[in-house]
PyMOL CGO cylinders between C-alpha atoms (Angstrom):
from pymol import cmd
from pymol.cgo import CYLINDER

trace = [
    CYLINDER, 181.15, 126.59, 7.79, 179.72, 124.93, 10.87, 0.3, 1, 1, 1, 1, 1, 1,
    CYLINDER, 179.72, 124.93, 10.87, 176.60, 126.41, 12.40, 0.3, 1, 1, 1, 1, 1, 1,
    CYLINDER, 176.60, 126.41, 12.40, 176.51, 126.11, 16.16, 0.3, 1, 1, 1, 1, 1, 1,
    CYLINDER, 176.51, 126.11, 16.16, 172.96, 125.85, 17.50, 0.3, 1, 1, 1, 1, 1, 1,
    CYLINDER, 172.96, 125.85, 17.50, 171.83, 128.40, 20.05, 0.3, 1, 1, 1, 1, 1, 1,
    CYLINDER, 171.83, 128.40, 20.05, 171.94, 126.98, 23.56, 0.3, 1, 1, 1, 1, 1, 1,
    CYLINDER, 171.94, 126.98, 23.56, 170.64, 128.27, 26.81, 0.3, 1, 1, 1, 1, 1, 1,
    CYLINDER, 170.64, 128.27, 26.81, 173.48, 129.90, 28.69, 0.3, 1, 1, 1, 1, 1, 1,
    CYLINDER, 173.48, 129.90, 28.69, 174.06, 128.30, 32.11, 0.3, 1, 1, 1, 1, 1, 1,
    CYLINDER, 174.06, 128.30, 32.11, 174.21, 131.63, 33.93, 0.3, 1, 1, 1, 1, 1, 1,
    CYLINDER, 174.21, 131.63, 33.93, 170.82, 132.83, 32.68, 0.3, 1, 1, 1, 1, 1, 1,
    CYLINDER, 170.82, 132.83, 32.68, 168.23, 132.48, 35.38, 0.3, 1, 1, 1, 1, 1, 1,
    CYLINDER, 168.23, 132.48, 35.38, 164.46, 132.62, 35.18, 0.3, 1, 1, 1, 1, 1, 1,
    CYLINDER, 164.46, 132.62, 35.18, 164.43, 136.35, 35.94, 0.3, 1, 1, 1, 1, 1, 1,
    CYLINDER, 164.43, 136.35, 35.94, 166.81, 137.26, 33.12, 0.3, 1, 1, 1, 1, 1, 1,
    CYLINDER, 166.81, 137.26, 33.12, 164.85, 135.04, 30.69, 0.3, 1, 1, 1, 1, 1, 1,
    CYLINDER, 164.85, 135.04, 30.69, 161.61, 136.77, 31.73, 0.3, 1, 1, 1, 1, 1, 1,
    CYLINDER, 161.61, 136.77, 31.73, 163.22, 140.19, 31.33, 0.3, 1, 1, 1, 1, 1, 1,
    CYLINDER, 163.22, 140.19, 31.33, 164.39, 139.26, 27.85, 0.3, 1, 1, 1, 1, 1, 1,
    CYLINDER, 164.39, 139.26, 27.85, 160.95, 137.86, 26.99, 0.3, 1, 1, 1, 1, 1, 1,
    CYLINDER, 160.95, 137.86, 26.99, 159.30, 141.03, 28.27, 0.3, 1, 1, 1, 1, 1, 1,
    CYLINDER, 159.30, 141.03, 28.27, 161.65, 143.20, 26.23, 0.3, 1, 1, 1, 1, 1, 1,
    CYLINDER, 161.65, 143.20, 26.23, 160.92, 141.08, 23.15, 0.3, 1, 1, 1, 1, 1, 1,
    CYLINDER, 160.92, 141.08, 23.15, 157.13, 141.32, 23.65, 0.3, 1, 1, 1, 1, 1, 1,
    CYLINDER, 157.13, 141.32, 23.65, 157.37, 145.09, 24.18, 0.3, 1, 1, 1, 1, 1, 1,
    CYLINDER, 157.37, 145.09, 24.18, 159.44, 145.51, 21.01, 0.3, 1, 1, 1, 1, 1, 1,
    CYLINDER, 159.44, 145.51, 21.01, 157.02, 143.43, 18.90, 0.3, 1, 1, 1, 1, 1, 1,
    CYLINDER, 157.02, 143.43, 18.90, 154.01, 145.28, 20.33, 0.3, 1, 1, 1, 1, 1, 1,
    CYLINDER, 154.01, 145.28, 20.33, 155.58, 148.70, 19.77, 0.3, 1, 1, 1, 1, 1, 1,
    CYLINDER, 155.58, 148.70, 19.77, 156.62, 147.78, 16.23, 0.3, 1, 1, 1, 1, 1, 1,
    CYLINDER, 156.62, 147.78, 16.23, 153.11, 146.63, 15.30, 0.3, 1, 1, 1, 1, 1, 1,
    CYLINDER, 153.11, 146.63, 15.30, 151.51, 149.59, 17.07, 0.3, 1, 1, 1, 1, 1, 1,
    CYLINDER, 151.51, 149.59, 17.07, 153.69, 151.98, 15.03, 0.3, 1, 1, 1, 1, 1, 1,
    CYLINDER, 153.69, 151.98, 15.03, 152.21, 150.48, 11.85, 0.3, 1, 1, 1, 1, 1, 1,
    CYLINDER, 152.21, 150.48, 11.85, 148.60, 151.05, 12.99, 0.3, 1, 1, 1, 1, 1, 1,
    CYLINDER, 148.60, 151.05, 12.99, 148.87, 154.82, 12.40, 0.3, 1, 1, 1, 1, 1, 1,
    CYLINDER, 148.87, 154.82, 12.40, 146.43, 155.76, 9.64, 0.3, 1, 1, 1, 1, 1, 1,
    CYLINDER, 146.43, 155.76, 9.64, 144.56, 152.44, 9.81, 0.3, 1, 1, 1, 1, 1, 1,
    CYLINDER, 144.56, 152.44, 9.81, 141.35, 151.24, 11.46, 0.3, 1, 1, 1, 1, 1, 1,
    CYLINDER, 141.35, 151.24, 11.46, 143.41, 149.11, 13.86, 0.3, 1, 1, 1, 1, 1, 1,
    CYLINDER, 143.41, 149.11, 13.86, 143.23, 150.26, 17.47, 0.3, 1, 1, 1, 1, 1, 1,
    CYLINDER, 143.23, 150.26, 17.47, 146.81, 151.01, 18.61, 0.3, 1, 1, 1, 1, 1, 1,
    CYLINDER, 146.81, 151.01, 18.61, 146.08, 149.90, 22.18, 0.3, 1, 1, 1, 1, 1, 1,
    CYLINDER, 146.08, 149.90, 22.18, 144.22, 146.64, 21.57, 0.3, 1, 1, 1, 1, 1, 1,
    CYLINDER, 144.22, 146.64, 21.57, 145.66, 145.86, 18.11, 0.3, 1, 1, 1, 1, 1, 1,
    CYLINDER, 145.66, 145.86, 18.11, 142.13, 144.90, 16.97, 0.3, 1, 1, 1, 1, 1, 1,
    CYLINDER, 142.13, 144.90, 16.97, 139.77, 146.48, 14.46, 0.3, 1, 1, 1, 1, 1, 1,
    CYLINDER, 139.77, 146.48, 14.46, 136.00, 146.86, 14.38, 0.3, 1, 1, 1, 1, 1, 1,
    CYLINDER, 136.00, 146.86, 14.38, 136.08, 146.02, 10.66, 0.3, 1, 1, 1, 1, 1, 1,
    CYLINDER, 136.08, 146.02, 10.66, 135.66, 142.38, 11.72, 0.3, 1, 1, 1, 1, 1, 1,
    CYLINDER, 135.66, 142.38, 11.72, 132.23, 143.28, 13.09, 0.3, 1, 1, 1, 1, 1, 1,
    CYLINDER, 132.23, 143.28, 13.09, 130.95, 143.95, 9.56, 0.3, 1, 1, 1, 1, 1, 1,
    CYLINDER, 130.95, 143.95, 9.56, 130.57, 140.18, 9.34, 0.3, 1, 1, 1, 1, 1, 1,
    CYLINDER, 130.57, 140.18, 9.34, 127.87, 140.43, 12.02, 0.3, 1, 1, 1, 1, 1, 1,
    CYLINDER, 127.87, 140.43, 12.02, 126.42, 143.87, 11.25, 0.3, 1, 1, 1, 1, 1, 1,
    CYLINDER, 126.42, 143.87, 11.25, 125.43, 142.76, 7.74, 0.3, 1, 1, 1, 1, 1, 1,
    CYLINDER, 125.43, 142.76, 7.74, 123.36, 139.92, 9.21, 0.3, 1, 1, 1, 1, 1, 1,
    CYLINDER, 123.36, 139.92, 9.21, 121.63, 142.23, 11.66, 0.3, 1, 1, 1, 1, 1, 1,
    CYLINDER, 121.63, 142.23, 11.66, 120.72, 144.61, 8.82, 0.3, 1, 1, 1, 1, 1, 1,
    CYLINDER, 120.72, 144.61, 8.82, 119.27, 141.70, 6.83, 0.3, 1, 1, 1, 1, 1, 1,
    CYLINDER, 119.27, 141.70, 6.83, 117.30, 140.55, 9.88, 0.3, 1, 1, 1, 1, 1, 1,
    CYLINDER, 117.30, 140.55, 9.88, 115.80, 144.04, 10.18, 0.3, 1, 1, 1, 1, 1, 1,
    CYLINDER, 115.80, 144.04, 10.18, 114.63, 143.88, 6.55, 0.3, 1, 1, 1, 1, 1, 1,
    CYLINDER, 114.63, 143.88, 6.55, 113.74, 140.18, 6.48, 0.3, 1, 1, 1, 1, 1, 1,
    CYLINDER, 113.74, 140.18, 6.48, 110.03, 140.44, 7.41, 0.3, 1, 1, 1, 1, 1, 1,
    CYLINDER, 110.03, 140.44, 7.41, 109.39, 142.74, 4.43, 0.3, 1, 1, 1, 1, 1, 1,
    CYLINDER, 109.39, 142.74, 4.43, 111.42, 140.65, 1.94, 0.3, 1, 1, 1, 1, 1, 1,
    CYLINDER, 111.42, 140.65, 1.94, 111.83, 137.08, 3.22, 0.3, 1, 1, 1, 1, 1, 1,
    CYLINDER, 111.83, 137.08, 3.22, 112.11, 135.60, -0.26, 0.3, 1, 1, 1, 1, 1, 1,
    CYLINDER, 112.11, 135.60, -0.26, 115.06, 137.81, -1.19, 0.3, 1, 1, 1, 1, 1, 1,
    CYLINDER, 115.06, 137.81, -1.19, 117.00, 137.66, 2.07, 0.3, 1, 1, 1, 1, 1, 1,
    CYLINDER, 117.00, 137.66, 2.07, 116.37, 134.19, 3.51, 0.3, 1, 1, 1, 1, 1, 1,
    CYLINDER, 116.37, 134.19, 3.51, 118.90, 132.45, 1.26, 0.3, 1, 1, 1, 1, 1, 1,
    CYLINDER, 118.90, 132.45, 1.26, 121.66, 134.92, 2.17, 0.3, 1, 1, 1, 1, 1, 1,
    CYLINDER, 121.66, 134.92, 2.17, 120.93, 134.44, 5.86, 0.3, 1, 1, 1, 1, 1, 1,
    CYLINDER, 120.93, 134.44, 5.86, 120.88, 130.65, 5.48, 0.3, 1, 1, 1, 1, 1, 1,
    CYLINDER, 120.88, 130.65, 5.48, 124.37, 130.80, 3.93, 0.3, 1, 1, 1, 1, 1, 1,
    CYLINDER, 124.37, 130.80, 3.93, 125.89, 132.72, 6.85, 0.3, 1, 1, 1, 1, 1, 1,
    CYLINDER, 125.89, 132.72, 6.85, 128.53, 130.92, 8.91, 0.3, 1, 1, 1, 1, 1, 1,
    CYLINDER, 128.53, 130.92, 8.91, 130.83, 132.12, 11.66, 0.3, 1, 1, 1, 1, 1, 1,
    CYLINDER, 130.83, 132.12, 11.66, 134.32, 132.98, 10.47, 0.3, 1, 1, 1, 1, 1, 1,
    CYLINDER, 134.32, 132.98, 10.47, 137.39, 133.60, 12.55, 0.3, 1, 1, 1, 1, 1, 1,
    CYLINDER, 137.39, 133.60, 12.55, 139.13, 136.94, 12.67, 0.3, 1, 1, 1, 1, 1, 1,
    CYLINDER, 139.13, 136.94, 12.67, 141.89, 135.63, 10.44, 0.3, 1, 1, 1, 1, 1, 1,
    CYLINDER, 141.89, 135.63, 10.44, 139.46, 134.07, 7.93, 0.3, 1, 1, 1, 1, 1, 1,
    CYLINDER, 139.46, 134.07, 7.93, 137.48, 137.31, 7.74, 0.3, 1, 1, 1, 1, 1, 1,
    CYLINDER, 137.48, 137.31, 7.74, 140.55, 139.33, 6.78, 0.3, 1, 1, 1, 1, 1, 1,
    CYLINDER, 140.55, 139.33, 6.78, 141.96, 136.66, 4.47, 0.3, 1, 1, 1, 1, 1, 1,
    CYLINDER, 141.96, 136.66, 4.47, 138.72, 136.91, 2.46, 0.3, 1, 1, 1, 1, 1, 1,
    CYLINDER, 138.72, 136.91, 2.46, 138.18, 140.67, 2.76, 0.3, 1, 1, 1, 1, 1, 1,
    CYLINDER, 138.18, 140.67, 2.76, 139.23, 143.64, 0.70, 0.3, 1, 1, 1, 1, 1, 1,
    CYLINDER, 139.23, 143.64, 0.70, 140.44, 145.42, 3.83, 0.3, 1, 1, 1, 1, 1, 1,
    CYLINDER, 140.44, 145.42, 3.83, 143.49, 147.46, 2.83, 0.3, 1, 1, 1, 1, 1, 1,
    CYLINDER, 143.49, 147.46, 2.83, 145.53, 146.52, 5.91, 0.3, 1, 1, 1, 1, 1, 1,
    CYLINDER, 145.53, 146.52, 5.91, 144.37, 142.92, 6.20, 0.3, 1, 1, 1, 1, 1, 1,
    CYLINDER, 144.37, 142.92, 6.20, 147.83, 141.37, 6.69, 0.3, 1, 1, 1, 1, 1, 1,
    CYLINDER, 147.83, 141.37, 6.69, 148.58, 143.90, 9.41, 0.3, 1, 1, 1, 1, 1, 1,
    CYLINDER, 148.58, 143.90, 9.41, 145.16, 143.26, 10.99, 0.3, 1, 1, 1, 1, 1, 1,
    CYLINDER, 145.16, 143.26, 10.99, 145.90, 139.53, 11.28, 0.3, 1, 1, 1, 1, 1, 1,
    CYLINDER, 145.90, 139.53, 11.28, 149.44, 140.06, 12.61, 0.3, 1, 1, 1, 1, 1, 1,
    CYLINDER, 149.44, 140.06, 12.61, 148.17, 142.64, 15.09, 0.3, 1, 1, 1, 1, 1, 1,
    CYLINDER, 148.17, 142.64, 15.09, 145.45, 140.27, 16.31, 0.3, 1, 1, 1, 1, 1, 1,
    CYLINDER, 145.45, 140.27, 16.31, 148.00, 137.49, 16.79, 0.3, 1, 1, 1, 1, 1, 1,
    CYLINDER, 148.00, 137.49, 16.79, 150.09, 139.84, 18.95, 0.3, 1, 1, 1, 1, 1, 1,
    CYLINDER, 150.09, 139.84, 18.95, 147.29, 141.62, 20.78, 0.3, 1, 1, 1, 1, 1, 1,
    CYLINDER, 147.29, 141.62, 20.78, 147.59, 141.84, 24.58, 0.3, 1, 1, 1, 1, 1, 1,
    CYLINDER, 147.59, 141.84, 24.58, 146.60, 138.50, 26.08, 0.3, 1, 1, 1, 1, 1, 1,
    CYLINDER, 146.60, 138.50, 26.08, 143.80, 139.82, 28.29, 0.3, 1, 1, 1, 1, 1, 1,
    CYLINDER, 143.80, 139.82, 28.29, 142.29, 141.65, 25.29, 0.3, 1, 1, 1, 1, 1, 1,
    CYLINDER, 142.29, 141.65, 25.29, 142.51, 138.61, 23.01, 0.3, 1, 1, 1, 1, 1, 1,
    CYLINDER, 142.51, 138.61, 23.01, 140.90, 136.38, 25.62, 0.3, 1, 1, 1, 1, 1, 1,
    CYLINDER, 140.90, 136.38, 25.62, 138.04, 138.83, 26.28, 0.3, 1, 1, 1, 1, 1, 1,
    CYLINDER, 138.04, 138.83, 26.28, 137.57, 139.41, 22.55, 0.3, 1, 1, 1, 1, 1, 1,
    CYLINDER, 137.57, 139.41, 22.55, 137.60, 135.72, 21.61, 0.3, 1, 1, 1, 1, 1, 1,
    CYLINDER, 137.60, 135.72, 21.61, 135.09, 134.87, 24.38, 0.3, 1, 1, 1, 1, 1, 1,
    CYLINDER, 135.09, 134.87, 24.38, 132.77, 137.70, 23.35, 0.3, 1, 1, 1, 1, 1, 1,
    CYLINDER, 132.77, 137.70, 23.35, 132.96, 136.67, 19.67, 0.3, 1, 1, 1, 1, 1, 1,
    CYLINDER, 132.96, 136.67, 19.67, 132.25, 133.02, 20.60, 0.3, 1, 1, 1, 1, 1, 1,
    CYLINDER, 132.25, 133.02, 20.60, 129.11, 134.17, 22.46, 0.3, 1, 1, 1, 1, 1, 1,
    CYLINDER, 129.11, 134.17, 22.46, 128.09, 136.32, 19.49, 0.3, 1, 1, 1, 1, 1, 1,
    CYLINDER, 128.09, 136.32, 19.49, 128.66, 133.46, 17.03, 0.3, 1, 1, 1, 1, 1, 1,
    CYLINDER, 128.66, 133.46, 17.03, 126.54, 131.13, 19.16, 0.3, 1, 1, 1, 1, 1, 1,
    CYLINDER, 126.54, 131.13, 19.16, 123.67, 133.59, 19.46, 0.3, 1, 1, 1, 1, 1, 1,
    CYLINDER, 123.67, 133.59, 19.46, 123.83, 134.51, 15.77, 0.3, 1, 1, 1, 1, 1, 1,
    CYLINDER, 123.83, 134.51, 15.77, 123.59, 130.84, 14.74, 0.3, 1, 1, 1, 1, 1, 1,
    CYLINDER, 123.59, 130.84, 14.74, 120.67, 130.30, 17.12, 0.3, 1, 1, 1, 1, 1, 1,
    CYLINDER, 120.67, 130.30, 17.12, 118.85, 133.38, 15.82, 0.3, 1, 1, 1, 1, 1, 1,
    CYLINDER, 118.85, 133.38, 15.82, 119.31, 132.35, 12.22, 0.3, 1, 1, 1, 1, 1, 1,
    CYLINDER, 119.31, 132.35, 12.22, 118.09, 128.81, 12.91, 0.3, 1, 1, 1, 1, 1, 1,
    CYLINDER, 118.09, 128.81, 12.91, 114.93, 130.15, 14.55, 0.3, 1, 1, 1, 1, 1, 1,
    CYLINDER, 114.93, 130.15, 14.55, 114.35, 132.65, 11.75, 0.3, 1, 1, 1, 1, 1, 1,
    CYLINDER, 114.35, 132.65, 11.75, 114.88, 130.00, 9.07, 0.3, 1, 1, 1, 1, 1, 1,
    CYLINDER, 114.88, 130.00, 9.07, 112.20, 127.78, 10.62, 0.3, 1, 1, 1, 1, 1, 1,
    CYLINDER, 112.20, 127.78, 10.62, 109.63, 130.57, 10.36, 0.3, 1, 1, 1, 1, 1, 1,
    CYLINDER, 109.63, 130.57, 10.36, 110.72, 131.46, 6.82, 0.3, 1, 1, 1, 1, 1, 1,
    CYLINDER, 110.72, 131.46, 6.82, 110.26, 127.82, 5.81, 0.3, 1, 1, 1, 1, 1, 1,
    CYLINDER, 110.26, 127.82, 5.81, 106.75, 127.85, 7.33, 0.3, 1, 1, 1, 1, 1, 1,
    CYLINDER, 106.75, 127.85, 7.33, 105.91, 131.12, 5.61, 0.3, 1, 1, 1, 1, 1, 1,
    CYLINDER, 105.91, 131.12, 5.61, 104.93, 132.63, 8.96, 0.3, 1, 1, 1, 1, 1, 1,
    CYLINDER, 104.93, 132.63, 8.96, 105.62, 136.33, 8.29, 0.3, 1, 1, 1, 1, 1, 1,
    CYLINDER, 105.62, 136.33, 8.29, 103.70, 137.61, 11.36, 0.3, 1, 1, 1, 1, 1, 1,
    CYLINDER, 103.70, 137.61, 11.36, 105.79, 135.63, 13.82, 0.3, 1, 1, 1, 1, 1, 1,
    CYLINDER, 105.79, 135.63, 13.82, 108.89, 136.35, 11.73, 0.3, 1, 1, 1, 1, 1, 1,
    CYLINDER, 108.89, 136.35, 11.73, 108.53, 140.08, 12.37, 0.3, 1, 1, 1, 1, 1, 1,
    CYLINDER, 108.53, 140.08, 12.37, 108.19, 139.47, 16.10, 0.3, 1, 1, 1, 1, 1, 1,
    CYLINDER, 108.19, 139.47, 16.10, 111.16, 137.11, 16.18, 0.3, 1, 1, 1, 1, 1, 1,
    CYLINDER, 111.16, 137.11, 16.18, 113.39, 139.49, 14.23, 0.3, 1, 1, 1, 1, 1, 1,
    CYLINDER, 113.39, 139.49, 14.23, 112.27, 142.29, 16.55, 0.3, 1, 1, 1, 1, 1, 1,
    CYLINDER, 112.27, 142.29, 16.55, 113.47, 140.17, 19.48, 0.3, 1, 1, 1, 1, 1, 1,
    CYLINDER, 113.47, 140.17, 19.48, 116.81, 139.11, 17.98, 0.3, 1, 1, 1, 1, 1, 1,
    CYLINDER, 116.81, 139.11, 17.98, 117.97, 142.36, 16.39, 0.3, 1, 1, 1, 1, 1, 1,
    CYLINDER, 117.97, 142.36, 16.39, 118.50, 144.32, 19.65, 0.3, 1, 1, 1, 1, 1, 1,
    CYLINDER, 118.50, 144.32, 19.65, 120.01, 141.28, 21.38, 0.3, 1, 1, 1, 1, 1, 1,
    CYLINDER, 120.01, 141.28, 21.38, 122.55, 140.79, 18.60, 0.3, 1, 1, 1, 1, 1, 1,
    CYLINDER, 122.55, 140.79, 18.60, 123.27, 144.52, 18.41, 0.3, 1, 1, 1, 1, 1, 1,
    CYLINDER, 123.27, 144.52, 18.41, 124.01, 144.49, 22.13, 0.3, 1, 1, 1, 1, 1, 1,
    CYLINDER, 124.01, 144.49, 22.13, 126.46, 141.61, 21.73, 0.3, 1, 1, 1, 1, 1, 1,
    CYLINDER, 126.46, 141.61, 21.73, 128.13, 143.35, 18.77, 0.3, 1, 1, 1, 1, 1, 1,
    CYLINDER, 128.13, 143.35, 18.77, 128.45, 146.51, 20.86, 0.3, 1, 1, 1, 1, 1, 1,
    CYLINDER, 128.45, 146.51, 20.86, 130.08, 144.50, 23.65, 0.3, 1, 1, 1, 1, 1, 1,
    CYLINDER, 130.08, 144.50, 23.65, 132.70, 143.17, 21.21, 0.3, 1, 1, 1, 1, 1, 1,
    CYLINDER, 132.70, 143.17, 21.21, 133.23, 146.71, 19.87, 0.3, 1, 1, 1, 1, 1, 1,
    CYLINDER, 133.23, 146.71, 19.87, 133.93, 148.04, 23.38, 0.3, 1, 1, 1, 1, 1, 1,
    CYLINDER, 133.93, 148.04, 23.38, 136.64, 145.40, 23.78, 0.3, 1, 1, 1, 1, 1, 1,
    CYLINDER, 136.64, 145.40, 23.78, 138.14, 146.34, 20.41, 0.3, 1, 1, 1, 1, 1, 1,
    CYLINDER, 138.14, 146.34, 20.41, 138.13, 149.96, 21.54, 0.3, 1, 1, 1, 1, 1, 1,
    CYLINDER, 138.13, 149.96, 21.54, 139.91, 149.25, 24.81, 0.3, 1, 1, 1, 1, 1, 1,
    CYLINDER, 139.91, 149.25, 24.81, 137.38, 148.30, 27.48, 0.3, 1, 1, 1, 1, 1, 1,
    CYLINDER, 137.38, 148.30, 27.48, 137.18, 144.84, 28.92, 0.3, 1, 1, 1, 1, 1, 1,
    CYLINDER, 137.18, 144.84, 28.92, 133.49, 145.09, 29.73, 0.3, 1, 1, 1, 1, 1, 1,
    CYLINDER, 133.49, 145.09, 29.73, 133.76, 145.76, 33.46, 0.3, 1, 1, 1, 1, 1, 1,
    CYLINDER, 133.76, 145.76, 33.46, 134.66, 149.40, 32.85, 0.3, 1, 1, 1, 1, 1, 1,
    CYLINDER, 134.66, 149.40, 32.85, 138.36, 148.63, 33.06, 0.3, 1, 1, 1, 1, 1, 1,
    CYLINDER, 138.36, 148.63, 33.06, 140.43, 150.33, 30.40, 0.3, 1, 1, 1, 1, 1, 1,
    CYLINDER, 140.43, 150.33, 30.40, 143.23, 148.50, 28.69, 0.3, 1, 1, 1, 1, 1, 1,
    CYLINDER, 143.23, 148.50, 28.69, 146.74, 149.61, 29.58, 0.3, 1, 1, 1, 1, 1, 1,
    CYLINDER, 146.74, 149.61, 29.58, 148.73, 149.73, 26.34, 0.3, 1, 1, 1, 1, 1, 1,
    CYLINDER, 148.73, 149.73, 26.34, 151.92, 148.87, 28.21, 0.3, 1, 1, 1, 1, 1, 1,
    CYLINDER, 151.92, 148.87, 28.21, 150.46, 145.87, 30.06, 0.3, 1, 1, 1, 1, 1, 1,
    CYLINDER, 150.46, 145.87, 30.06, 150.50, 143.50, 27.13, 0.3, 1, 1, 1, 1, 1, 1,
    CYLINDER, 150.50, 143.50, 27.13, 151.57, 139.92, 26.54, 0.3, 1, 1, 1, 1, 1, 1,
    CYLINDER, 151.57, 139.92, 26.54, 151.08, 137.55, 23.65, 0.3, 1, 1, 1, 1, 1, 1,
    CYLINDER, 151.08, 137.55, 23.65, 151.00, 133.77, 23.88, 0.3, 1, 1, 1, 1, 1, 1,
    CYLINDER, 151.00, 133.77, 23.88, 152.70, 133.50, 20.51, 0.3, 1, 1, 1, 1, 1, 1,
    CYLINDER, 152.70, 133.50, 20.51, 155.46, 135.95, 21.40, 0.3, 1, 1, 1, 1, 1, 1,
    CYLINDER, 155.46, 135.95, 21.40, 156.00, 134.29, 24.77, 0.3, 1, 1, 1, 1, 1, 1,
    CYLINDER, 156.00, 134.29, 24.77, 156.12, 130.85, 23.16, 0.3, 1, 1, 1, 1, 1, 1,
    CYLINDER, 156.12, 130.85, 23.16, 158.66, 132.07, 20.61, 0.3, 1, 1, 1, 1, 1, 1,
    CYLINDER, 158.66, 132.07, 20.61, 160.90, 133.50, 23.30, 0.3, 1, 1, 1, 1, 1, 1,
    CYLINDER, 160.90, 133.50, 23.30, 160.52, 130.43, 25.51, 0.3, 1, 1, 1, 1, 1, 1,
    CYLINDER, 160.52, 130.43, 25.51, 161.50, 128.24, 22.57, 0.3, 1, 1, 1, 1, 1, 1,
    CYLINDER, 161.50, 128.24, 22.57, 164.76, 130.14, 22.26, 0.3, 1, 1, 1, 1, 1, 1,
    CYLINDER, 164.76, 130.14, 22.26, 165.73, 129.11, 25.77, 0.3, 1, 1, 1, 1, 1, 1,
    CYLINDER, 165.73, 129.11, 25.77, 164.59, 125.50, 25.79, 0.3, 1, 1, 1, 1, 1, 1,
]
cmd.load_cgo(trace, "trace")
């Protein structure tokens, strides 16, 4: 049996390709969204706040650090940023495979806003932990309490910003429209069919 490779049909124009791509993206989005029922995954953004546990745990340790620097400093020193996918690959989250697939197919504007906000949070978290570690190494508990008191609300604010994106706000008060979605991966897959 001879397999004939799929070829772009001559009569298909850019509009019909875009309509097909849009239909494909909509079908993928709707399929994934249907699987979010009964999970922690937001059906509009296809993201979950479970990822934020990675950051919330550090903030809780920073709150307790001045009273127990010897016990908590090593855990804080071991913290590293992890991507959304890495977090779920290593977690016990029941729907972790769905969480990763949903993230990969989240609406483009949501993914971009989310990834930028997480990059900011990662950067600030690393900076905070570097500053805290210096004081822990010096044994300066008085300044440590002040520094943790400065960083905790700043980091909580950044975490809250990421959470608002996960829950469907882009940060400027604009709500996410569940039907206005596009995924780079889905678009690339469809485009590849026609090239």
